[in-house]
N, C-alpha and C positions, 0 to 999 in steps of 0.2 A: 653579929653584925661587927665589925671593926670601922673605927674612926680614925682616920690619919688627917691632920692638920696639915694645909698647904698654904702659903702665902699669896697664892694667886686665886685658888678656888676655894679656899677655906676647908671646912670638912668635907673629906672623901669618905665615902662608905663602901666597905667590903664585904662579901658574905664569906662564910667560913673556907669555901671550896675557892674562892678567888685568893683569899689569905694564904692556902697552900700552896697555890700557883707563884704567888708572889716570892714565898720562902725556898722556892728551887734555887739550886745554885747559878744557872745561868740567870736568873732574873736578879739575885742578890748581885751578881757581878756586876749589873748596871750602876748598881752605887757608885763604882769605883771607874767609872767613865764619866768624863765630863762632856757636858752636851755640848759645849761649844769649842773645844780643843783646845787651842793654846791662844784663845781671844783672852782669856784673863791676863795675858802680857800686856793687853791695851786697856782692858777693863777689868781693875783689879776683881770687883765684886763677881765676876762671871765665872765663878765656881761650881754652879748647879750641876746635877748628875743626870744622866739619862734614864735613872731610876725616878729621879721627881717628875722627870717629863713622861716617863710612861703612865705615872699615876695621874698626872694631869690629862694627857690625852683621853684617858678614860673618863675622867671628871667630864671633860668637854664633850665626849661621844655621848655620855648619859643625859646630859643638858640637851643635845642635839635631837637624841632620839625621843626624849620625852615632849619637846616642841612639835616634832613631828607627829607624834600620836595626838596631840590636843588638836592639830591643824588638819589632820588627814585621816579619818578612819579606815579608809578603803586600802591602806597601805599594807594593814595585818589583818590576815584572814580571821584571826579571832585573838583572844587572850593568851591562849596556849602559842600560837604563832609569834607574839609579842615578846612573850617571854623567852622563848628561844632563839629570837633574833638577837634580843638585848643580851642574853648570855655569851652570844658567838662575838658580837660586836666589843663588848667590854673586854674579854679575853684575847681578842685579836689585837685592841690597842695597847693592851698591857704587854703583849708578846712583839708589836710592831717593831722595835729597835734592837730586839735582843742579838741580832748577829752583826751588831757592830763590834769593831776591834778597838784597840787604844786609839785616842784621837781621832776616832772616825774616818773621814775621808783621806787624810794624810796616809794612814795605814793602809787602806783599800790601794792605793797608788803605787805601793810598794810590794805588797803581795800578791796584788793582781787577781783577786777574788772579791767579788760584791759580796756586801753584806745580806744580800737577799739569798745568796746561795749557803751562806753560813745559817741563814734562818731555816731554810730546808732540814739540814741536818740536825738542827739544834731541836727543832719539832719533833724528829725521829727519836730523841732520847727518851729512854723509859720513864725517866722522873717527869719529863714533861708530858709524855704520853698519858702517865697515871694521874697527874693533876689535871688534864683536860678531861679524861674518862669522868672524874668526879663532877665534873661540870655538866656532863652529857654532851661534850663536843667532840667533833673528828678533828684530830690534827690537819686533814687535808682540807677543812674548810677554813680553818685559821690561815694555811699557806694561801689559799685562793684570794683570801680578802688583803694578804699582806704583799703577795709577789704577782697575783695576776695569773699564776698557773698552778693547777688548771684555770681556765676561766671561771669566774665567780658565776654563779646562780642568780645572786642578787647584786644588781649594778649598784643600788643606793648605798648598801653596806659597803661595797668595794671604794665607792666614792669618800663614805665618811673616815674608811681605814687608811687608805693610800692613793685616794684618786687626786687628779691634777687640779682640781677645783677648791673644792670646799671640805677637805678633810679635816676631822678632829686632831690629827697630828700637826696639820698647820695652824689650827686655831689655837691651841695650848702653846706650841713653841714661840710665835710671835709675841704672845703676851708674857711668858716665862722670861725670854731673852730681853724683851725691853726692860722688864723689871730689873732683873739681875745687871744690866750693862747701864739702867739708866736712861736709854735713848727714848726720849717721850715721842719720836716719829714713829716707833714701832708699833703703837698701841693702834688700836681702832675700836669700833664702837659695837663692842661684841654682844651687848643685850637687844641691840636693835637687830643686827644680822640673825642670831639666833632666832629670834622671835619673828623674821620675817622668812625663814627657811621652810620650803615647801616640797612635795613630792607631785611631780606633774607626768603626765603622760605623753611621751615623746616619739611619736609615729610607733606606739604601741609598746614601748620601753618605759619603765619607771625612771626617771630623773629626777636628782637634785636640784634646786633653783631656788629663786628667790621671788616673794610677793615684790609687786612694783614698789609699795611704802618702804622696802629697805634697801634701794638702789645706793642712796647715799652710803648707808653701813658698809655694802658690798665695796663701794667707791673704797672707803678707808680701808678696807682690809687689804686691797689691791696695793694701795699706795704704802701701807705700813710694811708689805713685803719687800716692796722696792725700797724703802727707806732704811731697812733692816741690811739687806746688801750693800747699800752703798756707805752705811756708817758703821757696821760691824763685820759681816761676815768677809766682806772684801778689804777689810781695814789693811792699811800698809803694813804696820807691826805683826799682824795676825799672819798675813801673807808670806811675811819675809821670814818668821820663825818657823811656819809649815815647810817651807823649802828645807831649812836648815834640820828641820826633825827629820825630813823623808831621807836626807843624807846620812845621818845619824842612825835611822832605823836599817838604811842597807848595811850599815857596820854590824850592827848586833843581829841581824838577821841575813846573814850572807846566802842562806839557802830558802829562801821564801816557803817553797814547797815543804819544808819540815814542819810548817805552821798548818800544813791541809787538815790532818786528823783533827775532828772535832774539840775532842779531851784535850788535845796539847793547844789549840787555839784559844779556848776557855780558859786556860791557866794565864793568858795574859791580859793585864789592865794597864791603867795609867801608871799606876804606882810600880809595877814590876820594869815598864818599860825605862822610868827613871831610874830603878836600882840598876838596869843593865847599863845606862848611860853613865852612871857613878864610876864603873868597871871599863868603859870604855875610854879608849886612848886617842880617838880621832879628833880633829878640829870641831866640827860639828857637835859632838856630844860633850865638848868643852865649852863651846859657845851656848849651850841651851843649858848646862849648869851654872854659866856665870850670867845668864842673859846678856850675854856680848853679841852685839849685832855686826854680823860679817858681811851685811849688805847694807848699803846707804841708798835712800830715795832720791833718785835723782829729778823726776817729773813724774806726776800721775795725770790721767785722761780719764774722767769720770763719766760716764753714760754720755759720751760724744759718739754722734755717728759719722763726723766728718774726720776721717783719718789722716788728713794732709799734715797737719802739724804732728801728730804721733810719729808718722813716717819719717817727717825731717829729722825729728829729735833722735830718734832710735837710729837713724842711718848715720847721723853725726857722731853719736857716742859710740857707735860700733868702730867708724873710721879712726877715731881716736884712742878707744880702749879695747877693741878687740873681743876676745873672749871674757873679758871682765864684766861685760855687760849682760844683765839678766832682764828680758823683756817677760812681764807676767801680764799675759793676755785672758782676761775672763770675760764671756758673752751670756748672757741671760735673754730670753726671748720674753719679751714683756706680758705678752699673753699666755704664758706660763707661770707669771707671778700675782695670782693663782690661776690663769686661765689658760686652757689649753685648746686650740683650733685644730681641728681635723677635716680638712677640706670644705665642705658645707655644713656639717655637723655643728650644732650648739656648742658653745663653752658651757656659759651657766645659763641656763633659760631663765628669763624674768618674765612675770605675770604683768603686762601693762596693759592700758584702756583697749588696745587695739589687738590684744591677745599674747601669746607666747612670742619673745623676741630674744634674741641672742644679746648677751651682756655687753658685746662691744659694739651692738647698734642701740641700744637703750640706753647706754651712758656716754657721753662724749671723753668723760675723764678715762674710762677703760679703753674707748674705742683707740684714743690717742697713745695710750700705752702701749697698744697692740704693735709688735714689732719688737727687732733685736736691740738691745743696749749694750755696750760695752765698756767694761770697767779695765782699762791699761796703765800699768806702771812700770817704769824703766827703775831698774836697781843696777848699782853697780858693786863690785866686791870691792872694799874696802882697802883691802891688800894689794889690789892690782889697779886702783885708779883714783884719783883725787875727787874727792865727792864735791866738793866747792867748785873746782875747775868742771865737773860734769854739770852742774847746775847752771853754770854760767852758759855754757855750751848750748843747754836745752833752750834758755832764755833768748840766745842769741838766734836759734834755728827757728823758735815759736814765733818771733819778730819779723822775720824776714818777710 
């Protein structure tokens, strides 16, 4: 047994075969990928890696699985079934982000290949297959839990690995990102939430849900995700530099298809991108090297559903500055933060005094958050417009 100390979960224990999986080249590469991409330019301590998050997701999954065992013996056929599911869950959580590229989603936008597709190719590598065989795990079962293709046989395990509601991935990264950015609003009542998790029979299918006594903890979980989007993930400095990074990546990767072979893709990490940017001559690469802001924030409209002020400001800026205006429009469905609603199907089932109810109906807070929220920011190119004038235009447009 190997023990690794983590500032969020403290000691994380792994068996010898799990350590061997952790020591593979694709897993070690995650040490060189920042979990939050360029967010460290706004939050200087946000230097944590996808490697530490993979360990944290395993620790969170282990904690949840132990709680489910304590509160629902019927979920496991016997002790062997429990051990088999536990091995699969832990390995899948270690591998769930293995397909990410440098700076994560900014990279995906340039290369045009989702990280789930990369994951499939990585799971087919001999060193990964050998490590999983030592754990008595079929790579196809891992792929099913991480990507949903093929459809998983166990819906609860899929929910814990990559579900839209209560996955261990999300449970860890909210705590971890809040810890390293220092954003208090990103924390939630993890002890109460984990202690309230249950497996319910939902029309013949096993579904992960919450005991009614944990509804306040579930509310804190939903609000934490909302707060992290508003404060960190859509921070204007992060968004601005991500756009600049994409411009620079197109310079150093003129042919995105050249990175399609998985061995070529795995050679790239954050450090190699920055090394390539040192040699690049373009304006975007120079701006990243020098932390020079090519864009200035003229106005932002966060979580506003009334778009009239935004539209008026955007129209006025474009009339004055034309192509120098960049409108950054981000939208999130609040019932995907972390709740997902599909027709009349339950999002997160909650056990109440009157039976199982959907979380959006069991909680006024979650119900009111269900629906779209928008984060819109208006930037201008500093070399093509006057920032002070742009801000005056926006103030005048909004006050009309």
